[in-house]
N, C-alpha and C positions, 0 to 999 in steps of 0.2 A: 419165366423170363421177365426180366424187368426192363422197362423202357427208359429207365433213368441212366444218364451218362455221368460217370464220375469225372472229376478233374484229372485223375490218373489216366483215364482212357484218352482224354484230350491230349495230355502230355505225351503219351505213348504214340498217338497218331501224328502229332507234330514232329516227334523225334524221327519217326519213319519217313516222313516227308523231307525232313532236313537231310537225312542220309541219302535219299534218292536224288534230291537236288544237288547235293555235293558230288555224287558220282557223275551226274550229267554234266555239271560244270567242269569237272576234271577232264572228262572226255572232250568237251568242246575246247578247253584250254590246250589240250594236246594237239588237236586238229589245227587250232589257230597258230600254234608254234611251228607246225610243219609248213603252213602257208606263208608265214612270215619269213621263214628260212628261205623258201623258194623265191619269194619276192625280193629279199635282200640280195640273193645270188643274181637274179635277173637285173636288178638295178646296178649292180657292180659291172656286169657285162655291158649294159647300155652305156654306163659312164666311160668305160674303156673305149667302146666304139665311138662315142662322141669325141673323146680326146683324140683318137687317131684321125677321124674325119676332119676335125678342126685344125689339126696339124697340117694335113695336106692342103686344106683351103688356105690357111695362112701362108704356107710356103708358096702356093700358086700366086697369091696376091703380091707377095714380096718379089717373086720372079717377074711378074708383070710390071711392077713399078721399076724394077732394075732395067728391063727392056726399054721402057719409055724414057727412062732417065738417060740412057746411052744415046737415044735418038736426038735428044735436045741438046 
């Protein structure tokens, strides 16, 4: 057995690491896409909720102004 390491051995080990890292990055990318989709869905629902609430608040403010305007 020789203790010498050839350049080919180094290239082979680096290639194995590259493949392993690529697999892990792809798995993480898939998980991130799932989280992003859920976040986008939630942000859409929050946006619609804010729109509905702001519509009611603005309608209430307009109604109050009309009530006070009639008194004057």
